[in-house]
Backbone as CSV, one residue per row, in Angstrom:
resi,resn,N_x,N_y,N_z,CA_x,CA_y,CA_z,C_x,C_y,C_z
1,UNK,39.472,-81.657,92.487,40.590,-82.543,92.715,41.579,-82.491,91.546
2,UNK,41.052,-82.288,90.353,41.903,-82.227,89.162,42.842,-81.022,89.231
3,UNK,42.315,-79.896,89.743,43.123,-78.689,89.849,44.297,-78.867,90.796
4,UNK,44.043,-79.523,91.918,45.120,-79.787,92.865,46.162,-80.715,92.251
5,UNK,45.705,-81.688,91.486,46.637,-82.603,90.813,47.519,-81.838,89.826
6,UNK,46.957,-80.875,89.124,47.740,-80.075,88.176,48.786,-79.256,88.921
7,UNK,48.381,-78.614,90.007,49.323,-77.804,90.787,50.458,-78.670,91.327
8,UNK,50.103,-79.821,91.884,51.123,-80.723,92.427,52.011,-81.302,91.330
9,UNK,51.459,-81.509,90.139,52.255,-82.008,89.023,53.352,-81.009,88.659
10,UNK,53.009,-79.731,88.643,54.009,-78.720,88.331,55.048,-78.601,89.443
11,UNK,54.622,-78.742,90.688,55.572,-78.738,91.796,56.549,-79.899,91.661
12,UNK,56.019,-81.076,91.358,56.851,-82.257,91.173,57.796,-82.085,89.991
13,UNK,57.307,-81.498,88.908,58.165,-81.258,87.733,59.334,-80.347,88.098
14,UNK,59.055,-79.309,88.884,60.132,-78.426,89.321,61.148,-79.150,90.174
15,UNK,60.672,-79.977,91.098,61.573,-80.742,91.965,62.435,-81.711,91.144
16,UNK,61.822,-82.365,90.176,62.561,-83.312,89.338,63.616,-82.582,88.513
17,UNK,63.249,-81.443,87.918,64.215,-80.689,87.116,65.405,-80.225,87.950
18,UNK,65.148,-79.772,89.169,66.238,-79.337,90.039,67.123,-80.520,90.409
19,UNK,66.509,-81.653,90.694,67.278,-82.846,91.046,68.127,-83.329,89.882
20,UNK,67.544,-83.344,88.681,68.277,-83.835,87.506,69.390,-82.892,87.066
21,UNK,69.131,-81.599,87.135,70.127,-80.634,86.661,71.114,-80.216,87.740
22,UNK,70.712,-80.346,89.003,71.592,-79.957,90.089,71.700,-78.452,90.292
23,UNK,70.802,-77.688,89.681,70.866,-76.241,89.840,70.492,-75.867,91.278
24,UNK,71.167,-74.870,91.823,70.870,-74.465,93.205,69.662,-73.537,93.256
25,UNK,68.487,-74.097,93.072,67.254,-73.329,93.002,66.152,-74.178,93.625
26,UNK,65.255,-73.581,94.397,64.189,-74.386,95.000,63.267,-74.995,93.940
27,UNK,63.072,-76.289,94.013,62.237,-76.985,93.050,60.792,-76.510,93.057
28,UNK,60.291,-76.168,94.228,58.908,-75.700,94.320,58.734,-74.369,93.605
29,UNK,59.740,-73.510,93.721,59.675,-72.214,93.035,59.762,-72.426,91.525
30,UNK,60.612,-73.323,91.084,60.701,-73.631,89.659,59.376,-74.202,89.162
31,UNK,58.747,-75.054,89.950,57.443,-75.593,89.582,56.401,-74.495,89.455
32,UNK,56.453,-73.521,90.364,55.535,-72.384,90.302,55.782,-71.562,89.037
33,UNK,57.043,-71.375,88.687,57.361,-70.650,87.454,56.884,-71.411,86.216
34,UNK,57.016,-72.720,86.256,56.520,-73.536,85.142,54.996,-73.446,85.032
35,UNK,54.323,-73.453,86.173,52.864,-73.300,86.169,52.476,-71.934,85.612
36,UNK,53.169,-70.902,86.047,52.900,-69.552,85.537,53.090,-69.507,84.016
37,UNK,54.175,-70.110,83.523,54.428,-70.156,82.080,53.294,-70.883,81.358
38,UNK,52.862,-72.004,81.919,51.778,-72.774,81.299,50.469,-71.983,81.290
39,UNK,50.238,-71.220,82.337,49.021,-70.403,82.394,49.078,-69.248,81.395
40,UNK,50.230,-68.585,81.297,50.334,-67.438,80.382,50.326,-67.873,78.928
41,UNK,50.827,-69.054,78.648,50.839,-69.565,77.271,49.511,-70.214,76.877
42,UNK,48.639,-70.422,77.838,47.363,-71.041,77.537,47.407,-72.553,77.513
43,UNK,48.509,-73.146,77.975,48.621,-74.602,78.002,47.751,-75.187,79.113
44,UNK,47.556,-74.392,80.175,46.686,-74.777,81.279,45.666,-73.660,81.449
45,UNK,44.402,-74.022,81.508,43.350,-73.018,81.706,43.288,-72.640,83.178
46,UNK,43.208,-71.344,83.440,43.145,-70.867,84.821,41.940,-71.452,85.544
47,UNK,40.854,-71.660,84.823,39.648,-72.210,85.435,39.873,-73.620,85.970
48,UNK,40.817,-74.352,85.381,41.048,-75.730,85.806,41.740,-75.820,87.166
49,UNK,42.430,-74.765,87.576,43.096,-74.798,88.884,42.504,-73.789,89.865
50,UNK,41.522,-73.017,89.420,40.991,-71.929,90.235,40.414,-72.412,91.570
51,UNK,39.623,-73.459,91.563,39.001,-73.945,92.807,40.058,-74.428,93.793
52,UNK,41.032,-75.177,93.296,42.096,-75.683,94.171,42.943,-74.532,94.705
53,UNK,43.253,-73.564,93.854,44.051,-72.416,94.286,43.308,-71.602,95.340
54,UNK,42.007,-71.393,95.146,41.215,-70.668,96.137,41.173,-71.410,97.469
55,UNK,41.031,-72.725,97.410,41.027,-73.524,98.639,42.354,-73.385,99.374
56,UNK,43.455,-73.479,98.642,44.773,-73.348,99.270,44.967,-71.961,99.873
57,UNK,44.507,-70.941,99.177,44.631,-69.581,99.698,43.769,-69.360,100.938
58,UNK,42.581,-69.943,100.959,41.704,-69.795,102.113,42.269,-70.485,103.351
59,UNK,43.088,-71.499,103.159,43.663,-72.249,104.267,45.160,-72.004,104.416
60,UNK,45.611,-70.879,103.967,47.033,-70.552,103.966,47.633,-70.543,105.370
61,UNK,46.849,-70.167,106.358,47.384,-70.109,107.718,47.859,-71.470,108.216
62,UNK,47.295,-72.540,107.708,47.738,-73.878,108.111,49.179,-74.147,107.693
63,UNK,49.631,-73.509,106.607,50.986,-73.733,106.130,52.028,-73.032,106.991
64,UNK,51.594,-72.099,107.854,52.523,-71.396,108.723,52.663,-72.064,110.089
65,UNK,51.923,-73.114,110.338,51.996,-73.815,111.614,53.411,-74.308,111.926
66,UNK,54.147,-74.901,110.986,55.514,-75.336,111.315,56.421,-74.181,111.753
67,UNK,56.215,-72.995,111.210,57.031,-71.846,111.596,56.750,-71.476,113.047
68,UNK,55.493,-71.476,113.418,55.111,-71.137,114.795,55.653,-72.187,115.761
69,UNK,55.546,-73.451,115.395,56.067,-74.519,116.245,57.575,-74.377,116.396
70,UNK,58.257,-74.051,115.315,59.707,-73.839,115.375,60.078,-72.688,116.287
71,UNK,59.290,-71.623,116.256,59.557,-70.476,117.131,59.380,-70.861,118.593
72,UNK,58.399,-71.702,118.875,58.179,-72.142,120.258,59.316,-73.060,120.711
73,UNK,59.735,-73.958,119.836,60.787,-74.908,120.191,62.113,-74.183,120.432
74,UNK,62.414,-73.175,119.625,63.694,-72.471,119.728,63.555,-71.121,120.436
75,UNK,62.622,-71.013,121.356,62.398,-69.718,122.011,63.615,-69.252,122.799
76,UNK,64.404,-70.164,123.357,65.608,-69.760,124.089,66.627,-69.116,123.141
77,UNK,66.787,-69.706,121.975,67.709,-69.153,120.986,67.212,-67.791,120.509
78,UNK,65.917,-67.702,120.247,65.343,-66.429,119.811,65.479,-65.368,120.897
79,UNK,65.286,-65.758,122.148,65.409,-64.803,123.250,66.854,-64.337,123.410
80,UNK,67.792,-65.232,123.208,69.207,-64.876,123.372,69.712,-63.982,122.240
81,UNK,69.159,-64.142,121.055,69.652,-63.407,119.884,68.600,-62.496,119.273
82,UNK,67.665,-62.013,120.068,66.552,-61.225,119.560,67.008,-59.960,118.849
83,UNK,68.048,-59.318,119.368,68.478,-58.057,118.761,69.052,-58.286,117.360
84,UNK,69.918,-59.261,117.223,70.516,-59.554,115.918,69.448,-60.005,114.916
85,UNK,68.524,-60.819,115.371,67.450,-61.283,114.489,66.571,-60.118,114.058
86,UNK,66.201,-59.264,115.009,65.370,-58.099,114.687,66.080,-57.146,113.740
87,UNK,67.351,-56.901,114.001,68.126,-56.013,113.125,68.230,-56.593,111.718
88,UNK,68.481,-57.885,111.632,68.548,-58.537,110.323,67.238,-58.463,109.569
89,UNK,66.141,-58.674,110.280,64.819,-58.580,109.643,64.534,-57.166,109.157
90,UNK,64.836,-56.178,109.984,64.588,-54.783,109.599,65.453,-54.357,108.414
91,UNK,66.739,-54.689,108.467,67.639,-54.284,107.377,67.313,-54.997,106.071
92,UNK,66.996,-56.278,106.149,66.670,-57.001,104.917,65.351,-56.525,104.320
93,UNK,64.394,-56.186,105.180,63.129,-55.631,104.690,63.350,-54.286,104.024
94,UNK,64.145,-53.436,104.668,64.447,-52.119,104.097,65.183,-52.260,102.766
95,UNK,66.131,-53.185,102.703,66.868,-53.395,101.449,65.932,-53.894,100.352
96,UNK,65.049,-54.804,100.683,64.092,-55.308,99.697,63.166,-54.218,99.191
97,UNK,62.685,-53.371,100.084,61.828,-52.260,99.676,62.589,-51.267,98.815
98,UNK,63.827,-50.984,99.182,64.643,-50.039,98.417,64.906,-50.559,97.005
99,UNK,65.310,-51.799,96.899,65.584,-52.380,95.580,64.311,-52.438,94.737
100,UNK,63.210,-52.842,95.341,61.937,-52.896,94.621,61.529,-51.523,94.119
101,UNK,61.681,-50.508,94.963,61.355,-49.138,94.560,62.221,-48.650,93.415
102,UNK,63.526,-48.907,93.500,64.445,-48.476,92.435,64.136,-49.183,91.116
103,UNK,63.862,-50.474,91.189,63.516,-51.226,89.971,62.214,-50.694,89.378
104,UNK,61.231,-50.419,90.227,59.953,-49.884,89.739,60.150,-48.523,89.098
105,UNK,60.975,-47.668,89.690,61.252,-46.351,89.099,61.927,-46.493,87.741
106,UNK,62.882,-47.395,87.659,63.606,-47.594,86.403,62.683,-48.159,85.319
107,UNK,61.847,-49.104,85.693,60.904,-49.668,84.729,59.882,-48.637,84.283
108,UNK,59.491,-47.755,85.178,58.550,-46.708,84.831,59.168,-45.749,83.818
109,UNK,60.452,-45.431,84.002,61.156,-44.567,83.046,61.261,-45.212,81.678
110,UNK,61.580,-46.511,81.680,61.701,-47.244,80.415,60.352,-47.337,79.721
111,UNK,59.288,-47.560,80.491,57.952,-47.685,79.926,57.402,-46.387,79.369
112,UNK,57.860,-45.258,79.909,57.328,-43.957,79.443,58.032,-43.446,78.195
113,UNK,59.116,-44.099,77.788,59.852,-43.656,76.585,59.200,-44.122,75.324
């Protein structure tokens, strides 16, 4: 239970920082970055959140339920615009893979020098 409290504390910290500063960034992602920083700096022991993190990962499919429900609710919209949605998904995936590959190649060159 302590591990889950730590994870949620960092999520809340991210949300509060985004609210106070007004930066256009997801608070949950900022909280995750803060947790990562705390873990890499040794401020939080990985063992203290390991059980909670494993539990969340084992039940990850439950977090996708709202997406599935949304797809069912908006099936008419999805059916009407399936081509544009599919094209957007394919192009954005290809762009993400291309950028990731180029960045990895560049980092590999820098690392080998």
